[in-house]
Backbone as CSV, one residue per row, in Angstrom:
resi,resn,N_x,N_y,N_z,CA_x,CA_y,CA_z,C_x,C_y,C_z
1,MET,52.453,133.991,-96.339,52.633,132.566,-95.605,53.808,132.046,-96.608
2,THR,54.679,131.478,-95.884,55.763,130.867,-96.482,56.049,129.234,-96.305
3,ALA,56.403,129.016,-97.281,56.164,127.029,-97.347,56.575,126.873,-96.001
4,GLU,57.706,126.978,-95.182,57.637,126.926,-93.572,56.094,127.009,-92.992
5,ALA,55.511,128.087,-93.169,54.124,128.339,-92.480,53.347,127.616,-93.261
6,ILE,53.488,126.658,-94.088,51.904,125.880,-94.654,51.732,124.818,-93.884
7,THR,50.500,124.685,-93.166,50.505,123.672,-92.441,49.005,123.225,-92.519
8,LEU,48.567,122.118,-92.041,47.429,121.497,-92.123,46.270,122.740,-91.541
9,GLU,46.712,122.681,-90.453,45.928,123.778,-89.529,45.960,125.183,-90.014
10,ARG,46.543,125.554,-90.854,46.676,127.056,-91.567,45.532,126.755,-92.781
11,LEU,46.079,125.487,-93.373,44.772,125.514,-94.720,43.481,125.290,-94.028
12,ARG,43.254,124.754,-92.711,41.811,124.527,-92.135,41.408,125.790,-91.716
13,ALA,42.223,126.960,-91.125,41.946,128.212,-90.936,41.528,128.950,-91.910
14,ASP,42.429,128.830,-93.122,41.759,129.839,-94.329,40.407,129.077,-94.798
15,VAL,40.263,127.884,-95.164,38.868,127.358,-95.420,37.607,127.923,-94.363
16,ALA,37.969,127.630,-92.922,36.958,128.061,-92.243,36.703,129.440,-92.128
17,GLU,37.661,130.568,-92.414,37.554,132.013,-92.520,36.812,132.023,-94.025
18,MET,36.933,131.340,-95.079,36.077,131.679,-96.329,34.602,131.110,-95.956
19,LEU,34.466,130.199,-95.313,33.095,129.993,-94.928,32.565,130.444,-93.858
20,GLU,33.092,131.410,-93.165,33.028,131.771,-92.255,32.341,131.093,-90.924
21,ILE,33.203,130.100,-90.625,32.732,129.193,-89.219,34.047,129.141,-88.803
22,ALA,33.996,128.193,-87.450,34.949,128.152,-86.688,36.100,127.273,-87.243
23,PRO,37.108,127.029,-87.125,37.979,125.999,-87.708,37.737,124.593,-87.179
24,ALA,37.454,124.670,-85.972,36.965,123.209,-85.420,35.772,122.668,-85.919
25,GLU,35.123,123.498,-86.829,34.033,122.827,-87.156,34.198,122.150,-88.750
26,VAL,35.722,122.184,-89.418,35.939,121.775,-90.499,36.961,120.646,-90.057
27,GLY,36.526,119.296,-90.064,37.012,118.039,-89.857,37.924,117.564,-91.018
28,ASP,39.097,117.083,-90.857,39.988,116.395,-91.908,39.368,115.778,-93.122
29,ASP,38.287,115.089,-92.570,37.398,114.011,-93.692,36.240,114.580,-94.029
30,ASP,35.916,115.813,-93.627,34.617,116.488,-94.144,34.404,116.842,-95.550
31,ASN,33.422,116.821,-96.393,33.296,117.240,-97.513,33.063,118.803,-97.581
32,LEU,34.104,119.581,-98.217,33.976,120.645,-98.163,32.821,121.425,-98.893
33,MET,32.199,120.640,-99.581,31.213,121.297,-100.680,29.968,121.215,-99.758
34,ASP,29.711,120.225,-98.787,28.565,119.992,-97.754,29.011,121.276,-96.843
35,LEU,30.022,121.387,-96.718,30.024,122.752,-95.714,29.843,124.165,-96.246
36,GLY,29.732,124.054,-97.541,29.380,125.349,-98.290,30.280,125.955,-99.162
37,LEU,31.670,125.040,-99.362,32.425,125.684,-100.336,32.322,125.264,-101.804
38,ASP,31.749,126.373,-102.123,31.237,126.367,-103.694,32.509,126.641,-104.527
39,SER,31.993,126.637,-106.119,33.382,126.848,-106.968,33.772,128.516,-106.787
40,MET,33.304,129.600,-106.622,33.766,130.788,-106.407,34.573,130.864,-104.900
41,ARG,34.174,130.284,-104.096,35.022,130.208,-102.952,36.403,129.390,-103.256
42,THR,36.167,128.241,-103.800,37.075,127.631,-104.440,38.204,128.132,-104.886
43,MET,37.872,129.056,-105.883,38.733,129.531,-106.606,39.142,130.601,-105.640
44,ASN,38.587,131.339,-104.939,39.275,132.384,-103.935,40.489,132.163,-103.098
45,LEU,40.155,130.854,-102.519,41.101,130.051,-101.771,42.335,129.499,-102.857
46,VAL,41.922,129.118,-103.859,43.251,128.763,-104.556,44.139,130.083,-105.005
47,MET,43.230,131.112,-105.373,44.116,132.337,-105.591,45.026,132.951,-104.426
48,GLN,44.381,132.939,-103.345,44.830,133.033,-101.936,46.101,132.118,-101.686
49,TRP,45.944,130.991,-101.838,46.873,129.831,-101.528,48.219,130.275,-102.589
50,GLU,47.774,130.608,-103.957,48.833,130.609,-104.960,49.962,132.003,-104.445
51,ASP,49.051,132.721,-103.886,49.663,134.396,-103.818,50.777,133.716,-102.559
52,ALA,50.322,132.934,-101.686,51.136,132.838,-100.623,52.366,131.537,-100.883
53,GLY,52.154,131.020,-102.054,53.096,129.788,-102.385,52.793,128.417,-101.607
54,VAL,51.338,128.502,-101.839,50.981,126.827,-101.586,50.777,126.249,-103.265
55,PRO,51.351,125.190,-103.048,51.510,124.713,-104.727,50.303,123.752,-105.041
56,ILE,49.088,124.458,-105.271,47.810,123.701,-105.548,47.029,124.697,-106.394
57,GLY,46.224,124.056,-107.191,45.517,124.787,-108.671,43.762,124.330,-108.280
58,PHE,43.305,125.098,-109.048,41.524,124.793,-109.202,41.483,123.106,-109.375
59,PRO,42.028,122.706,-110.532,41.539,121.153,-110.695,41.928,120.434,-109.758
60,ASP,42.947,120.813,-108.771,43.442,119.875,-107.547,42.179,119.988,-106.446
61,LEU,41.780,121.065,-106.145,40.649,121.130,-105.450,39.547,120.458,-105.902
62,ALA,39.141,120.524,-107.230,37.785,120.228,-107.565,37.638,118.646,-107.471
63,GLU,39.133,117.824,-107.471,38.949,116.427,-107.125,39.231,116.188,-106.027
64,SER,39.657,117.255,-105.024,39.756,116.568,-103.482,39.110,117.682,-103.061
65,MET,38.307,117.178,-102.462,37.256,118.098,-101.740,37.115,117.730,-100.117
66,THR,38.331,117.232,-99.738,38.563,117.224,-98.106,39.742,117.753,-97.768
67,LEU,39.856,118.504,-96.720,41.242,118.862,-96.115,42.050,117.709,-96.258
68,ALA,41.774,116.570,-95.912,43.129,115.713,-95.954,43.696,115.434,-97.265
69,SER,42.618,115.314,-98.179,43.045,115.223,-99.537,43.965,116.469,-100.093
70,ILE,43.436,117.724,-99.609,44.213,118.825,-100.086,45.467,118.939,-99.465
71,TRP,45.663,118.531,-98.102,46.987,118.537,-97.497,47.992,117.313,-97.994
72,GLU,47.348,116.427,-98.480,47.917,115.362,-98.904,48.658,115.645,-100.171
73,ILE,48.192,116.461,-101.251,48.825,117.272,-102.171,49.791,118.231,-101.833
74,VAL,49.265,119.182,-101.206,49.931,120.286,-100.640,51.504,119.641,-100.195
75,SER,51.055,118.585,-99.343,52.599,118.575,-98.391,53.314,117.600,-99.131
76,GLY,52.620,116.858,-100.326,53.872,116.229,-101.506,54.421,117.011,-102.156
77,ARG,53.867,118.160,-102.288,54.489,119.101,-103.354,55.459,120.056,-102.373
78,LEU,55.467,120.213,-101.095,56.494,121.159,-100.507,57.788,120.564,-100.761
């Protein structure tokens, strides 16, 4: 994934894959913890996204547990 390929929908797909659910089940304002995103899965997402060039770290996700807030952080750093 390059910076140009980072989109809200790409992040949604990655979260859904990690949770083993359909992307349509991940709403922008859903609490990702309520959907099953625990600290281990969060760390895996961070490592996956960092490897792909997504500018976000574990503390960012720990404070921002909705897709909309994660996208706000990422898009502001691109």
